N, C-alpha and C positions, 0 to 999 in steps of 0.2 A: 357779808349780808347785803351790802350795796351791789356787789357783782351779781348776786342771785336775783335781786330785785330788777336790775337792768335787763338781765336775761329773760325774766318773765315778761317784762314790758315789751321787749323785742319780739318774743314769740307771739304775744297777743296782737301786736301791730301787724306782723306777717300774716297771722291767721285772718285778721280783719281785712287785709288787702286781698288775700286769696279769695275770701268769701265774697267781697264786693266785685272782684273780677269775674267770678263764676256767675254772680247775679247779672252782671252786665252781659255776659255771654248768653245767658238764658233769655235775657230781654231782647237781644239783637234779633231782628226779624229775619226769617229764613227767605233766601232769594227764590223767587219762582222763575223757572227757566223753560226755554223751548229749544229742543235739539232736533235738528233735521239734517238731511244730506241732500246734496245737489250735484249735478254733473255739468261740466262745460265741455263742449265738443267743437273742434275746429277741423274742417276738411281742407285738404290741400293736395295738389298733384305731387306724387313722389318724384324724387330725382335720383334715387339710388335703388339698386336691386341687390339682394343678398341671396346667393345660391349655394347650396351644399351639394357637391357632386364628388364622385370618386370611382374607384375600381374594385370589383369583387372578383377574385380568382380562386380556382380550386386546383389541387394537385394531389398525386398519390402520396407525396411526402410534404412535410412542412417547408423544406428547402425549395421544392419545385413550385409550390403555391406562392411562396414569397418571391422567387425569382420572376415568375410570370407577372406578379402584381407590380414589382419594382419597374419592370420594363414598360408596362402600360402607364404607370403613374409618371414615369419620366417623360413619356410622350404627352401626357395630359398637362404636366407642369410647363413643358416647353410651349404647348399651344396657348396656355394662359399668358405666358410672358410675351409670346409673339403677338398676342392681341393687344399688347400695350399696358397690361395690368401691372402696377408696381408691386414689389414683393410684400409691402405692408398690407396689401389687400388680398393676399393669399395666405390662409392659415390652416394648418392641419387641425381638424376637429375630431377625428376618430381614427384609431388604428387598432385592429384586432386580428389575432390568429387563433383559430379554434379547430378542433377535430370535427370531421363529418362522420356520423354514425350510420350504420346500415339500418334501413327501416325494417320493421317486422309487421307481417300481416296481422298477427294477433300476439298477445303477451306470452302465450305458451311457446311461441317460436324462439323467444329470447334464450340464449345459452346461459347456463348457470354462472359462468365466469363474468357475465356482464355484457354490455353492448359492444359490438365489433366496429372498430374504426376502419373506414374505407378510404379516407383521405383527409385533407386539410383545406380549410378555407381562410383566405386572407382578405380583409376589408380595409381599405385606406380611403378616407374622405377628407376633402378640403372645403373650407367655407370661403367663398369668393365674394368680394364686394365690387359691384360694377357701378361706377359713377356716371356712365353714359348709357342711358336706357336703350338708346337706338341700337347699341351693339349687343344687348343681352340675348336676343333671339339668335342671331348669327353665331354668337360665342357658344351657346349651348349646343347648337348644331355641330360646331367645330370640335368641341371636346368629346362628343359622342363618336364622331368619325375617327378620332385618334385612339379610342379605346375606353372612354368612360361608359360604364354600364349601370351606374347607380346615381340617381338624383333624388335626394331626400326631400327637398322643398325649396321654394323660392318665396321671398318676402319683398315687399316694396316699402321703402322708408323715405323720410325727409332727412337729409344729411345734417342740416343745421335747423333744428326745430325749436330753438330757444324762444324766439319771438312768438311763434305759434303756441307754444305751451303757456307763455305768459297771457296770451289772449284767451286761452281756454280757462286759465285760472280766474281771470276777470269775469268771464261768462258764468263760471260756476258760482262765484260769490254773489254776483247779481241775481242769479236764479235762486240762491238760498235766501237772499233778502226779499225777493218777490214772494216766495212761498211764506216766509215769516209774516210779511205784511198781510197776506191773504188770510192766514190763521188769526192774526190779530183782529182784523175786521170782522171775521166770523165769530171770534170768541169775546169781543168786547174789551180788548186790552191793547196796550201799546208795546212796541218792540224797543227795548233799550239797547245797551251796549253789548258787544260780543264778549262773552266770558271765556270761550274756548273754541279752538278751531284746529282741525287736522286735515292733511291732504293725502290723497292716494292717487298716484299717476297710473293709468291703465295702458298697458302696451297695446299697440294697434294689432288687430288680428292679421294673420297671414292669409292673403287671398288664395294662395295655392299651397297645397300640402300633398305633393306628389309622392307616391310610394316608389319603391325600387322599380325601375322600368328600363327597358331597352328601346331606343328609338331607331327608326330606319335610317341608314346612312345616306340614302338617296334623297331625303327631304331637303328642300332648299333652305328653310329656316324655321325655327320653332316659333309659332305664333304666340305672342304674349300681349296681354292687356293690363296696363298698370292701374288704370282707373284713378281713384282718389284714396288717400290714406286719412283715416280719422284719428286725431290726437285727442285724448280724453283725460280730464282731471276730475276726480271726485273729491268733494270737500264735505266734512262733517262740522257743522257750526252749532254752537250753543249760545242763544241770546238770553238776555235778562228780560223778564216780563214785568211790565209796569202797569199800574192801574190807569185806566183811561180818564 
C-alpha cells in the first residue's frame, strides 16, 4: 500500500514539474530577429596564371590518332619543362579518345545500320600554373609553336590569399552591421547580439574563357592583361532585435 502511495506521489510531482516547465516555455518571450546578407570584396593584382592547354589530333584509326597526339604532347610537355615550370605545376586535366562520325546532309541519308565511323579523335589537356606572369604570354606562344592547338581558358589568381580573404570577411561583417543599424534606425528598434552567421566564399570570375583555337606560329607573344582579381565573401547574419 505504501509503495502504491509513493508511486502516485511521484507521478503527481513529475506531472506538476512537466506542467510548470511547459508553462514557463509558453511564458518565455519569442525572440525578434533580423536576418540579412552582406558581401565583402577585396581587389588585388594577381600573381599567378592558370592555363588549360593541350593537343587534339585525328587519325583513320585509334592507334594513329593516339600516336600523333602522343608525339605532339611530348613536345608540349618538354616545352613547359624547358620554360622552368616544376612538375607539380603541370597536371593532366582531361584525356579522351572518341570516334569521328560521317556527317549527313539530312536524316534520310543515314544508313540503317547506324552512323559510319570515319576516324578517331584524341584530346589530351594539361592545366598549367604559372607563378611568373611576365612569362605567361611568351609561354603560350611557345606551346602553340610546338603543337598545342587547344586552349580552353586562362584565369588569374592570388597564390596566397589568406590575408585578403580575412580582410573580405571583416568587410562583409562590417557591412552587415551597417545595414542592420540602418534598419534599426528606420524601424525604431535596437540591434542586439548575433544569433546566427554563415559564410559563403565566392570564386573569382575568370577574365578569359577562350574556346578551342589555333594561334599563328609567327606571332611574337600572346598579349595578356591580368588586371585585378576580386576576392569575395558573402555572409548571412541573424541579429536579435531589442526594443529601443
